[in-house]
Jmol script that loads the backbone (N, CA, C; Angstrom):
load data "model"
ATOM      1  N   MET A   1       2.625  11.139   6.822  1.00  0.00           N
ATOM      2  CA  MET A   1       1.939  11.012   5.555  1.00  0.00           C
ATOM      3  C   MET A   1       0.441  11.195   5.775  1.00  0.00           C
ATOM      4  N   ASP A   2      -0.210  11.662   4.764  1.00  0.00           N
ATOM      5  CA  ASP A   2      -1.657  11.832   4.813  1.00  0.00           C
ATOM      6  C   ASP A   2      -2.383  10.514   4.601  1.00  0.00           C
ATOM      7  N   PHE A   3      -1.843   9.702   3.688  1.00  0.00           N
ATOM      8  CA  PHE A   3      -2.528   8.477   3.289  1.00  0.00           C
ATOM      9  C   PHE A   3      -1.512   7.404   2.938  1.00  0.00           C
ATOM     10  N   ILE A   4      -1.758   6.198   3.409  1.00  0.00           N
ATOM     11  CA  ILE A   4      -0.926   5.045   3.068  1.00  0.00           C
ATOM     12  C   ILE A   4      -1.857   3.936   2.610  1.00  0.00           C
ATOM     13  N   ILE A   5      -1.513   3.313   1.500  1.00  0.00           N
ATOM     14  CA  ILE A   5      -2.238   2.134   1.056  1.00  0.00           C
ATOM     15  C   ILE A   5      -1.250   0.971   1.111  1.00  0.00           C
ATOM     16  N   THR A   6      -1.610  -0.073   1.833  1.00  0.00           N
ATOM     17  CA  THR A   6      -0.730  -1.234   1.904  1.00  0.00           C
ATOM     18  C   THR A   6      -1.321  -2.360   1.079  1.00  0.00           C
ATOM     19  N   THR A   7      -0.472  -2.969   0.295  1.00  0.00           N
ATOM     20  CA  THR A   7      -0.856  -4.128  -0.513  1.00  0.00           C
ATOM     21  C   THR A   7       0.134  -5.255  -0.233  1.00  0.00           C
ATOM     22  N   ILE A   8       0.624  -5.308   0.976  1.00  0.00           N
ATOM     23  CA  ILE A   8       1.677  -6.237   1.375  1.00  0.00           C
ATOM     24  C   ILE A   8       1.107  -7.655   1.476  1.00  0.00           C
ATOM     25  N   PRO A   9       1.673  -8.611   0.732  1.00  0.00           N
ATOM     26  CA  PRO A   9       1.103  -9.959   0.700  1.00  0.00           C
ATOM     27  C   PRO A   9       1.636 -10.920   1.754  1.00  0.00           C
ATOM     28  N   VAL A  10       2.324 -10.417   2.761  1.00  0.00           N
ATOM     29  CA  VAL A  10       2.867 -11.269   3.827  1.00  0.00           C
ATOM     30  C   VAL A  10       2.530 -10.643   5.173  1.00  0.00           C
ATOM     31  N   ASN A  11       2.676 -11.411   6.239  1.00  0.00           N
ATOM     32  CA  ASN A  11       2.454 -10.848   7.567  1.00  0.00           C
ATOM     33  C   ASN A  11       3.467  -9.743   7.833  1.00  0.00           C
ATOM     34  N   TYR A  12       3.010  -8.667   8.444  1.00  0.00           N
ATOM     35  CA  TYR A  12       3.878  -7.538   8.753  1.00  0.00           C
ATOM     36  C   TYR A  12       3.316  -6.805   9.960  1.00  0.00           C
ATOM     37  N   ASP A  13       4.103  -5.882  10.481  1.00  0.00           N
ATOM     38  CA  ASP A  13       3.678  -5.086  11.630  1.00  0.00           C
ATOM     39  C   ASP A  13       3.048  -3.793  11.128  1.00  0.00           C
ATOM     40  N   PRO A  14       1.721  -3.672  11.167  1.00  0.00           N
ATOM     41  CA  PRO A  14       1.077  -2.462  10.644  1.00  0.00           C
ATOM     42  C   PRO A  14       1.449  -1.199  11.425  1.00  0.00           C
ATOM     43  N   MET A  15       1.872  -1.355  12.684  1.00  0.00           N
ATOM     44  CA  MET A  15       2.228  -0.168  13.469  1.00  0.00           C
ATOM     45  C   MET A  15       3.415   0.578  12.868  1.00  0.00           C
ATOM     46  N   MET A  16       4.283  -0.122  12.156  1.00  0.00           N
ATOM     47  CA  MET A  16       5.399   0.543  11.496  1.00  0.00           C
ATOM     48  C   MET A  16       4.876   1.614  10.534  1.00  0.00           C
ATOM     49  N   TYR A  17       3.765   1.316   9.875  1.00  0.00           N
ATOM     50  CA  TYR A  17       3.179   2.243   8.912  1.00  0.00           C
ATOM     51  C   TYR A  17       2.261   3.247   9.596  1.00  0.00           C
ATOM     52  N   VAL A  18       1.523   2.815  10.604  1.00  0.00           N
ATOM     53  CA  VAL A  18       0.633   3.723  11.331  1.00  0.00           C
ATOM     54  C   VAL A  18       1.443   4.877  11.921  1.00  0.00           C
ATOM     55  N   ARG A  19       2.636   4.576  12.397  1.00  0.00           N
ATOM     56  CA  ARG A  19       3.488   5.636  12.980  1.00  0.00           C
ATOM     57  C   ARG A  19       3.873   6.689  11.952  1.00  0.00           C
ATOM     58  N   MET A  20       3.799   6.362  10.673  1.00  0.00           N
ATOM     59  CA  MET A  20       4.133   7.329   9.619  1.00  0.00           C
ATOM     60  C   MET A  20       2.971   8.258   9.296  1.00  0.00           C
ATOM     61  N   LEU A  21       1.767   7.924   9.774  1.00  0.00           N
ATOM     62  CA  LEU A  21       0.597   8.749   9.489  1.00  0.00           C
ATOM     63  C   LEU A  21       0.588  10.000  10.349  1.00  0.00           C
ATOM     64  N   LYS A  22       0.249  11.117   9.730  1.00  0.00           N
ATOM     65  CA  LYS A  22       0.077  12.325  10.528  1.00  0.00           C
ATOM     66  C   LYS A  22      -1.285  12.256  11.224  1.00  0.00           C
ATOM     67  N   ILE A  23      -1.516  13.121  12.173  1.00  0.00           N
ATOM     68  CA  ILE A  23      -2.812  13.190  12.841  1.00  0.00           C
ATOM     69  C   ILE A  23      -3.868  13.455  11.766  1.00  0.00           C
ATOM     70  N   GLY A  24      -4.916  12.666  11.778  1.00  0.00           N
ATOM     71  CA  GLY A  24      -5.956  12.780  10.755  1.00  0.00           C
ATOM     72  C   GLY A  24      -5.659  11.969   9.505  1.00  0.00           C
ATOM     73  N   GLY A  25      -4.510  11.271   9.487  1.00  0.00           N
ATOM     74  CA  GLY A  25      -4.139  10.473   8.326  1.00  0.00           C
ATOM     75  C   GLY A  25      -4.950   9.191   8.230  1.00  0.00           C
ATOM     76  N   GLU A  26      -4.841   8.540   7.073  1.00  0.00           N
ATOM     77  CA  GLU A  26      -5.597   7.312   6.826  1.00  0.00           C
ATOM     78  C   GLU A  26      -4.696   6.237   6.246  1.00  0.00           C
ATOM     79  N   MET A  27      -5.011   4.985   6.601  1.00  0.00           N
ATOM     80  CA  MET A  27      -4.299   3.849   6.024  1.00  0.00           C
ATOM     81  C   MET A  27      -5.331   2.841   5.536  1.00  0.00           C
ATOM     82  N   ALA A  28      -5.233   2.491   4.256  1.00  0.00           N
ATOM     83  CA  ALA A  28      -6.113   1.485   3.662  1.00  0.00           C
ATOM     84  C   ALA A  28      -5.317   0.199   3.489  1.00  0.00           C
ATOM     85  N   ILE A  29      -5.858  -0.880   4.003  1.00  0.00           N
ATOM     86  CA  ILE A  29      -5.217  -2.183   3.875  1.00  0.00           C
ATOM     87  C   ILE A  29      -5.985  -2.952   2.813  1.00  0.00           C
ATOM     88  N   VAL A  30      -5.311  -3.231   1.697  1.00  0.00           N
ATOM     89  CA  VAL A  30      -5.946  -3.917   0.583  1.00  0.00           C
ATOM     90  C   VAL A  30      -5.323  -5.302   0.464  1.00  0.00           C
ATOM     91  N   GLY A  31      -6.064  -6.291   0.872  1.00  0.00           N
ATOM     92  CA  GLY A  31      -5.596  -7.661   0.797  1.00  0.00           C
ATOM     93  C   GLY A  31      -4.721  -8.044   1.972  1.00  0.00           C
ATOM     94  N   LEU A  32      -4.924  -9.218   2.457  1.00  0.00           N
ATOM     95  CA  LEU A  32      -4.111  -9.788   3.532  1.00  0.00           C
ATOM     96  C   LEU A  32      -3.778 -11.219   3.151  1.00  0.00           C
ATOM     97  N   PRO A  33      -2.641 -11.712   3.602  1.00  0.00           N
ATOM     98  CA  PRO A  33      -2.349 -13.122   3.338  1.00  0.00           C
ATOM     99  C   PRO A  33      -3.368 -14.027   4.033  1.00  0.00           C
ATOM    100  N   ALA A  34      -3.561 -15.209   3.514  1.00  0.00           N
ATOM    101  CA  ALA A  34      -4.571 -16.127   4.044  1.00  0.00           C
ATOM    102  C   ALA A  34      -4.384 -16.409   5.526  1.00  0.00           C
ATOM    103  N   ASN A  35      -3.171 -16.526   5.977  1.00  0.00           N
ATOM    104  CA  ASN A  35      -2.901 -16.849   7.375  1.00  0.00           C
ATOM    105  C   ASN A  35      -2.447 -15.623   8.158  1.00  0.00           C
ATOM    106  N   SER A  36      -3.008 -14.490   7.851  1.00  0.00           N
ATOM    107  CA  SER A  36      -2.588 -13.250   8.484  1.00  0.00           C
ATOM    108  C   SER A  36      -2.881 -13.249   9.983  1.00  0.00           C
ATOM    109  N   ASN A  37      -1.955 -12.698  10.734  1.00  0.00           N
ATOM    110  CA  ASN A  37      -2.183 -12.541  12.172  1.00  0.00           C
ATOM    111  C   ASN A  37      -2.354 -11.070  12.539  1.00  0.00           C
ATOM    112  N   ILE A  38      -2.631 -10.234  11.558  1.00  0.00           N
ATOM    113  CA  ILE A  38      -2.833  -8.812  11.795  1.00  0.00           C
ATOM    114  C   ILE A  38      -4.227  -8.607  12.378  1.00  0.00           C
ATOM    115  N   ASN A  39      -4.297  -7.928  13.509  1.00  0.00           N
ATOM    116  CA  ASN A  39      -5.573  -7.661  14.156  1.00  0.00           C
ATOM    117  C   ASN A  39      -5.705  -6.153  14.337  1.00  0.00           C
ATOM    118  N   ILE A  40      -6.406  -5.535  13.412  1.00  0.00           N
ATOM    119  CA  ILE A  40      -6.546  -4.081  13.411  1.00  0.00           C
ATOM    120  C   ILE A  40      -7.229  -3.584  14.675  1.00  0.00           C
ATOM    121  N   SER A  41      -8.191  -4.333  15.190  1.00  0.00           N
ATOM    122  CA  SER A  41      -8.939  -3.855  16.354  1.00  0.00           C
ATOM    123  C   SER A  41      -8.062  -3.742  17.597  1.00  0.00           C
ATOM    124  N   LYS A  42      -6.899  -4.352  17.590  1.00  0.00           N
ATOM    125  CA  LYS A  42      -6.033  -4.314  18.760  1.00  0.00           C
ATOM    126  C   LYS A  42      -4.893  -3.302  18.627  1.00  0.00           C
ATOM    127  N   LEU A  43      -4.897  -2.520  17.550  1.00  0.00           N
ATOM    128  CA  LEU A  43      -3.839  -1.527  17.395  1.00  0.00           C
ATOM    129  C   LEU A  43      -4.011  -0.428  18.435  1.00  0.00           C
ATOM    130  N   PRO A  44      -2.933  -0.042  19.105  1.00  0.00           N
ATOM    131  CA  PRO A  44      -3.027   0.976  20.156  1.00  0.00           C
ATOM    132  C   PRO A  44      -3.072   2.391  19.586  1.00  0.00           C
ATOM    133  N   LEU A  45      -4.199   2.778  18.998  1.00  0.00           N
ATOM    134  CA  LEU A  45      -4.307   4.091  18.372  1.00  0.00           C
ATOM    135  C   LEU A  45      -4.739   5.169  19.353  1.00  0.00           C
ATOM    136  N   GLY A  46      -5.419   4.785  20.408  1.00  0.00           N
ATOM    137  CA  GLY A  46      -5.840   5.768  21.407  1.00  0.00           C
ATOM    138  C   GLY A  46      -6.567   6.939  20.790  1.00  0.00           C
ATOM    139  N   ASN A  47      -6.172   8.116  21.167  1.00  0.00           N
ATOM    140  CA  ASN A  47      -6.782   9.339  20.629  1.00  0.00           C
ATOM    141  C   ASN A  47      -5.959   9.903  19.479  1.00  0.00           C
ATOM    142  N   ALA A  48      -5.324   9.042  18.737  1.00  0.00           N
ATOM    143  CA  ALA A  48      -4.414   9.486  17.685  1.00  0.00           C
ATOM    144  C   ALA A  48      -5.123  10.092  16.478  1.00  0.00           C
ATOM    145  N   ASN A  49      -6.448   9.930  16.382  1.00  0.00           N
ATOM    146  CA  ASN A  49      -7.218  10.504  15.290  1.00  0.00           C
ATOM    147  C   ASN A  49      -6.676  10.069  13.930  1.00  0.00           C
ATOM    148  N   ARG A  50      -6.510   8.779  13.762  1.00  0.00           N
ATOM    149  CA  ARG A  50      -6.081   8.197  12.497  1.00  0.00           C
ATOM    150  C   ARG A  50      -7.112   7.144  12.090  1.00  0.00           C
ATOM    151  N   LYS A  51      -7.306   6.989  10.795  1.00  0.00           N
ATOM    152  CA  LYS A  51      -8.261   6.001  10.300  1.00  0.00           C
ATOM    153  C   LYS A  51      -7.504   4.846   9.662  1.00  0.00           C
ATOM    154  N   ILE A  52      -7.927   3.633   9.998  1.00  0.00           N
ATOM    155  CA  ILE A  52      -7.387   2.437   9.368  1.00  0.00           C
ATOM    156  C   ILE A  52      -8.583   1.616   8.909  1.00  0.00           C
ATOM    157  N   TYR A  53      -8.554   1.215   7.655  1.00  0.00           N
ATOM    158  CA  TYR A  53      -9.672   0.449   7.133  1.00  0.00           C
ATOM    159  C   TYR A  53      -9.205  -0.488   6.031  1.00  0.00           C
ATOM    160  N   GLY A  54     -10.035  -1.458   5.736  1.00  0.00           N
ATOM    161  CA  GLY A  54      -9.745  -2.416   4.690  1.00  0.00           C
ATOM    162  C   GLY A  54     -10.559  -2.120   3.449  1.00  0.00           C
ATOM    163  N   SER A  55     -10.329  -2.898   2.445  1.00  0.00           N
ATOM    164  CA  SER A  55     -11.024  -2.738   1.183  1.00  0.00           C
ATOM    165  C   SER A  55     -11.667  -4.069   0.811  1.00  0.00           C
ATOM    166  N   LEU A  56     -12.849  -4.012   0.255  1.00  0.00           N
ATOM    167  CA  LEU A  56     -13.511  -5.227  -0.202  1.00  0.00           C
ATOM    168  C   LEU A  56     -12.867  -5.671  -1.512  1.00  0.00           C
ATOM    169  N   ILE A  57     -12.282  -6.844  -1.471  1.00  0.00           N
ATOM    170  CA  ILE A  57     -11.662  -7.400  -2.668  1.00  0.00           C
ATOM    171  C   ILE A  57     -12.131  -8.832  -2.814  1.00  0.00           C
ATOM    172  N   GLY A  58     -11.841  -9.404  -3.957  1.00  0.00           N
ATOM    173  CA  GLY A  58     -12.193 -10.798  -4.162  1.00  0.00           C
ATOM    174  C   GLY A  58     -11.351 -11.710  -3.285  1.00  0.00           C
ATOM    175  N   GLY A  59     -11.801 -12.921  -3.147  1.00  0.00           N
ATOM    176  CA  GLY A  59     -11.053 -13.905  -2.381  1.00  0.00           C
ATOM    177  C   GLY A  59      -9.911 -14.477  -3.193  1.00  0.00           C
ATOM    178  N   ILE A  60      -9.306 -15.525  -2.663  1.00  0.00           N
ATOM    179  CA  ILE A  60      -8.154 -16.146  -3.317  1.00  0.00           C
ATOM    180  C   ILE A  60      -8.537 -16.676  -4.694  1.00  0.00           C
ATOM    181  N   ARG A  61      -9.697 -17.337  -4.791  1.00  0.00           N
ATOM    182  CA  ARG A  61     -10.107 -17.892  -6.083  1.00  0.00           C
ATOM    183  C   ARG A  61     -10.262 -16.803  -7.151  1.00  0.00           C
ATOM    184  N   GLU A  62     -10.957 -15.723  -6.809  1.00  0.00           N
ATOM    185  CA  GLU A  62     -11.167 -14.633  -7.759  1.00  0.00           C
ATOM    186  C   GLU A  62      -9.856 -13.966  -8.145  1.00  0.00           C
ATOM    187  N   THR A  63      -8.993 -13.787  -7.159  1.00  0.00           N
ATOM    188  CA  THR A  63      -7.698 -13.170  -7.425  1.00  0.00           C
ATOM    189  C   THR A  63      -6.877 -14.054  -8.362  1.00  0.00           C
ATOM    190  N   GLN A  64      -6.898 -15.368  -8.132  1.00  0.00           N
ATOM    191  CA  GLN A  64      -6.156 -16.275  -9.004  1.00  0.00           C
ATOM    192  C   GLN A  64      -6.717 -16.250 -10.419  1.00  0.00           C
ATOM    193  N   GLU A  65      -8.040 -16.197 -10.560  1.00  0.00           N
ATOM    194  CA  GLU A  65      -8.654 -16.112 -11.884  1.00  0.00           C
ATOM    195  C   GLU A  65      -8.192 -14.849 -12.614  1.00  0.00           C
ATOM    196  N   MET A  66      -8.144 -13.739 -11.898  1.00  0.00           N
ATOM    197  CA  MET A  66      -7.695 -12.481 -12.500  1.00  0.00           C
ATOM    198  C   MET A  66      -6.237 -12.575 -12.933  1.00  0.00           C
ATOM    199  N   LEU A  67      -5.397 -13.162 -12.083  1.00  0.00           N
ATOM    200  CA  LEU A  67      -3.981 -13.309 -12.431  1.00  0.00           C
ATOM    201  C   LEU A  67      -3.808 -14.235 -13.636  1.00  0.00           C
ATOM    202  N   ASN A  68      -4.541 -15.329 -13.655  1.00  0.00           N
ATOM    203  CA  ASN A  68      -4.472 -16.252 -14.793  1.00  0.00           C
ATOM    204  C   ASN A  68      -4.874 -15.552 -16.084  1.00  0.00           C
ATOM    205  N   TYR A  69      -5.949 -14.770 -16.030  1.00  0.00           N
ATOM    206  CA  TYR A  69      -6.406 -14.029 -17.198  1.00  0.00           C
ATOM    207  C   TYR A  69      -5.342 -13.042 -17.666  1.00  0.00           C
ATOM    208  N   SER A  70      -4.754 -12.328 -16.710  1.00  0.00           N
ATOM    209  CA  SER A  70      -3.722 -11.346 -17.052  1.00  0.00           C
ATOM    210  C   SER A  70      -2.524 -12.000 -17.729  1.00  0.00           C
ATOM    211  N   VAL A  71      -2.063 -13.114 -17.179  1.00  0.00           N
ATOM    212  CA  VAL A  71      -0.915 -13.815 -17.760  1.00  0.00           C
ATOM    213  C   VAL A  71      -1.272 -14.353 -19.145  1.00  0.00           C
ATOM    214  N   ALA A  72      -2.432 -14.975 -19.274  1.00  0.00           N
ATOM    215  CA  ALA A  72      -2.854 -15.557 -20.552  1.00  0.00           C
ATOM    216  C   ALA A  72      -2.986 -14.494 -21.641  1.00  0.00           C
ATOM    217  N   ASN A  73      -3.313 -13.271 -21.246  1.00  0.00           N
ATOM    218  CA  ASN A  73      -3.522 -12.196 -22.215  1.00  0.00           C
ATOM    219  C   ASN A  73      -2.403 -11.166 -22.206  1.00  0.00           C
ATOM    220  N   ASN A  74      -1.283 -11.517 -21.578  1.00  0.00           N
ATOM    221  CA  ASN A  74      -0.094 -10.661 -21.554  1.00  0.00           C
ATOM    222  C   ASN A  74      -0.405  -9.254 -21.023  1.00  0.00           C
ATOM    223  N   ILE A  75      -1.165  -9.202 -19.931  1.00  0.00           N
ATOM    224  CA  ILE A  75      -1.535  -7.933 -19.305  1.00  0.00           C
ATOM    225  C   ILE A  75      -0.743  -7.794 -18.008  1.00  0.00           C
ATOM    226  N   TYR A  76       0.117  -6.798 -17.959  1.00  0.00           N
ATOM    227  CA  TYR A  76       0.951  -6.565 -16.784  1.00  0.00           C
ATOM    228  C   TYR A  76       0.896  -5.088 -16.414  1.00  0.00           C
ATOM    229  N   PRO A  77       1.031  -4.774 -15.130  1.00  0.00           N
ATOM    230  CA  PRO A  77       0.988  -3.370 -14.724  1.00  0.00           C
ATOM    231  C   PRO A  77       2.270  -2.644 -15.142  1.00  0.00           C
ATOM    232  N   GLU A  78       2.123  -1.381 -15.409  1.00  0.00           N
ATOM    233  CA  GLU A  78       3.286  -0.538 -15.673  1.00  0.00           C
ATOM    234  C   GLU A  78       3.643   0.138 -14.358  1.00  0.00           C
ATOM    235  N   VAL A  79       4.842  -0.121 -13.873  1.00  0.00           N
ATOM    236  CA  VAL A  79       5.269   0.452 -12.608  1.00  0.00           C
ATOM    237  C   VAL A  79       6.678   1.006 -12.734  1.00  0.00           C
ATOM    238  N   GLU A  80       6.979   1.933 -11.850  1.00  0.00           N
ATOM    239  CA  GLU A  80       8.347   2.401 -11.684  1.00  0.00           C
ATOM    240  C   GLU A  80       8.651   2.304 -10.199  1.00  0.00           C
ATOM    241  N   LEU A  81       9.688   1.565  -9.869  1.00  0.00           N
ATOM    242  CA  LEU A  81      10.105   1.368  -8.490  1.00  0.00           C
ATOM    243  C   LEU A  81      10.994   2.535  -8.078  1.00  0.00           C
ATOM    244  N   ILE A  82      10.629   3.183  -6.950  1.00  0.00           N
ATOM    245  CA  ILE A  82      11.438   4.290  -6.438  1.00  0.00           C
ATOM    246  C   ILE A  82      11.867   3.991  -5.008  1.00  0.00           C
ATOM    247  N   GLN A  83      12.932   4.642  -4.581  1.00  0.00           N
ATOM    248  CA  GLN A  83      13.428   4.443  -3.229  1.00  0.00           C
ATOM    249  C   GLN A  83      12.579   5.225  -2.239  1.00  0.00           C
ATOM    250  N   ALA A  84      12.572   4.759  -0.999  1.00  0.00           N
ATOM    251  CA  ALA A  84      11.795   5.394   0.070  1.00  0.00           C
ATOM    252  C   ALA A  84      12.574   6.578   0.621  1.00  0.00           C
ATOM    253  N   GLU A  85      12.760   7.571  -0.222  1.00  0.00           N
ATOM    254  CA  GLU A  85      13.462   8.795   0.143  1.00  0.00           C
ATOM    255  C   GLU A  85      12.557   9.973  -0.176  1.00  0.00           C
ATOM    256  N   ALA A  86      12.559  10.959   0.694  1.00  0.00           N
ATOM    257  CA  ALA A  86      11.655  12.099   0.548  1.00  0.00           C
ATOM    258  C   ALA A  86      11.771  12.760  -0.824  1.00  0.00           C
ATOM    259  N   ALA A  87      12.993  12.971  -1.304  1.00  0.00           N
ATOM    260  CA  ALA A  87      13.178  13.647  -2.594  1.00  0.00           C
ATOM    261  C   ALA A  87      12.576  12.840  -3.742  1.00  0.00           C
ATOM    262  N   GLU A  88      12.765  11.506  -3.695  1.00  0.00           N
ATOM    263  CA  GLU A  88      12.209  10.639  -4.741  1.00  0.00           C
ATOM    264  C   GLU A  88      10.679  10.652  -4.711  1.00  0.00           C
ATOM    265  N   ILE A  89      10.126  10.564  -3.517  1.00  0.00           N
ATOM    266  CA  ILE A  89       8.667  10.550  -3.368  1.00  0.00           C
ATOM    267  C   ILE A  89       8.086  11.896  -3.787  1.00  0.00           C
ATOM    268  N   ASP A  90       8.716  12.994  -3.398  1.00  0.00           N
ATOM    269  CA  ASP A  90       8.242  14.326  -3.800  1.00  0.00           C
ATOM    270  C   ASP A  90       8.267  14.482  -5.316  1.00  0.00           C
ATOM    271  N   LYS A  91       9.344  14.019  -5.947  1.00  0.00           N
ATOM    272  CA  LYS A  91       9.464  14.119  -7.403  1.00  0.00           C
ATOM    273  C   LYS A  91       8.361  13.298  -8.078  1.00  0.00           C
ATOM    274  N   ALA A  92       8.124  12.082  -7.580  1.00  0.00           N
ATOM    275  CA  ALA A  92       7.073  11.233  -8.138  1.00  0.00           C
ATOM    276  C   ALA A  92       5.706  11.878  -7.952  1.00  0.00           C
ATOM    277  N   TYR A  93       5.458  12.423  -6.752  1.00  0.00           N
ATOM    278  CA  TYR A  93       4.167  13.065  -6.472  1.00  0.00           C
ATOM    279  C   TYR A  93       3.923  14.232  -7.435  1.00  0.00           C
ATOM    280  N   LYS A  94       4.946  15.040  -7.660  1.00  0.00           N
ATOM    281  CA  LYS A  94       4.797  16.192  -8.568  1.00  0.00           C
ATOM    282  C   LYS A  94       4.439  15.715  -9.972  1.00  0.00           C
ATOM    283  N   LYS A  95       5.098  14.666 -10.435  1.00  0.00           N
ATOM    284  CA  LYS A  95       4.789  14.143 -11.770  1.00  0.00           C
ATOM    285  C   LYS A  95       3.351  13.637 -11.843  1.00  0.00           C
ATOM    286  N   ILE A  96       2.902  12.988 -10.773  1.00  0.00           N
ATOM    287  CA  ILE A  96       1.517  12.507 -10.736  1.00  0.00           C
ATOM    288  C   ILE A  96       0.554  13.687 -10.759  1.00  0.00           C
ATOM    289  N   ALA A  97       0.809  14.683  -9.905  1.00  0.00           N
ATOM    290  CA  ALA A  97      -0.062  15.862  -9.825  1.00  0.00           C
ATOM    291  C   ALA A  97      -0.111  16.613 -11.154  1.00  0.00           C
ATOM    292  N   ASP A  98       0.997  16.603 -11.897  1.00  0.00           N
ATOM    293  CA  ASP A  98       1.059  17.285 -13.194  1.00  0.00           C
ATOM    294  C   ASP A  98       0.499  16.423 -14.325  1.00  0.00           C
ATOM    295  N   GLY A  99       0.053  15.209 -14.008  1.00  0.00           N
ATOM    296  CA  GLY A  99      -0.525  14.329 -15.022  1.00  0.00           C
ATOM    297  C   GLY A  99       0.491  13.787 -16.015  1.00  0.00           C
ATOM    298  N   LYS A 100       1.741  13.652 -15.594  1.00  0.00           N
ATOM    299  CA  LYS A 100       2.801  13.226 -16.498  1.00  0.00           C
ATOM    300  C   LYS A 100       3.225  11.771 -16.297  1.00  0.00           C
ATOM    301  N   VAL A 101       2.375  10.971 -15.660  1.00  0.00           N
ATOM    302  CA  VAL A 101       2.762   9.596 -15.344  1.00  0.00           C
ATOM    303  C   VAL A 101       1.732   8.616 -15.900  1.00  0.00           C
ATOM    304  N   PRO A 102       2.147   7.759 -16.834  1.00  0.00           N
ATOM    305  CA  PRO A 102       1.220   6.758 -17.378  1.00  0.00           C
ATOM    306  C   PRO A 102       1.286   5.422 -16.643  1.00  0.00           C
ATOM    307  N   PHE A 103       1.875   5.408 -15.456  1.00  0.00           N
ATOM    308  CA  PHE A 103       2.063   4.172 -14.715  1.00  0.00           C
ATOM    309  C   PHE A 103       1.897   4.450 -13.235  1.00  0.00           C
ATOM    310  N   ARG A 104       2.188   3.459 -12.422  1.00  0.00           N
ATOM    311  CA  ARG A 104       2.087   3.617 -10.978  1.00  0.00           C
ATOM    312  C   ARG A 104       3.486   3.561 -10.394  1.00  0.00           C
ATOM    313  N   TYR A 105       3.711   4.404  -9.405  1.00  0.00           N
ATOM    314  CA  TYR A 105       4.962   4.346  -8.652  1.00  0.00           C
ATOM    315  C   TYR A 105       4.805   3.327  -7.534  1.00  0.00           C
ATOM    316  N   VAL A 106       5.851   2.577  -7.284  1.00  0.00           N
ATOM    317  CA  VAL A 106       5.894   1.635  -6.184  1.00  0.00           C
ATOM    318  C   VAL A 106       7.110   2.002  -5.344  1.00  0.00           C
ATOM    319  N   ILE A 107       6.874   2.269  -4.063  1.00  0.00           N
ATOM    320  CA  ILE A 107       7.969   2.640  -3.174  1.00  0.00           C
ATOM    321  C   ILE A 107       8.602   1.373  -2.620  1.00  0.00           C
ATOM    322  N   ASP A 108       9.898   1.223  -2.834  1.00  0.00           N
ATOM    323  CA  ASP A 108      10.625   0.064  -2.339  1.00  0.00           C
ATOM    324  C   ASP A 108      10.888   0.255  -0.842  1.00  0.00           C
ATOM    325  N   MET A 109      10.037  -0.378  -0.021  1.00  0.00           N
ATOM    326  CA  MET A 109      10.142  -0.174   1.433  1.00  0.00           C
ATOM    327  C   MET A 109      11.408  -0.783   2.015  1.00  0.00           C
ATOM    328  N   SER A 110      12.105  -1.626   1.283  1.00  0.00           N
ATOM    329  CA  SER A 110      13.361  -2.167   1.786  1.00  0.00           C
ATOM    330  C   SER A 110      14.443  -1.093   1.826  1.00  0.00           C
ATOM    331  N   THR A 111      14.198   0.053   1.167  1.00  0.00           N
ATOM    332  CA  THR A 111      15.171   1.149   1.188  1.00  0.00           C
ATOM    333  C   THR A 111      14.852   2.174   2.265  1.00  0.00           C
ATOM    334  N   LEU A 112      13.794   1.951   3.037  1.00  0.00           N
ATOM    335  CA  LEU A 112      13.394   2.888   4.105  1.00  0.00           C
ATOM    336  C   LEU A 112      14.447   2.912   5.201  1.00  0.00           C
ATOM    337  N   LYS A 113      14.856   4.120   5.573  1.00  0.00           N
ATOM    338  CA  LYS A 113      15.815   4.286   6.647  1.00  0.00           C
ATOM    339  C   LYS A 113      15.090   4.936   7.819  1.00  0.00           C
ATOM    340  N   TYR A 114      15.098   4.280   8.962  1.00  0.00           N
ATOM    341  CA  TYR A 114      14.415   4.825  10.140  1.00  0.00           C
ATOM    342  C   TYR A 114      15.228   4.588  11.356  1.00  0.00           C
TER     343      TYR A 114
END
end "model"
wireframe off; spacefill off
backbone 0.3
color backbone group
């Protein structure tokens, strides 16, 4: 893959996703659980020419305030859950590229076969 954005709210092995990046690919990590044991600086990337970086987001308090506001005002994201299959992802990508999607696709990683 060219780009992966992770929004996983639990501890996980980032190398599982790094291995999916092509040479020159990028992975953005947005949010980590409070007790995360993920240490990006220790990932064995070597000369793999891949970028891994985080995103500046609010802390737990700010995130909770946003969630409370969303619930109080009945604001929820529009998503479509798709399986982690090449054909499904390609179809979703084409719809996005054609501007035919008013929501976000979420890939169900529990369906990933490796």
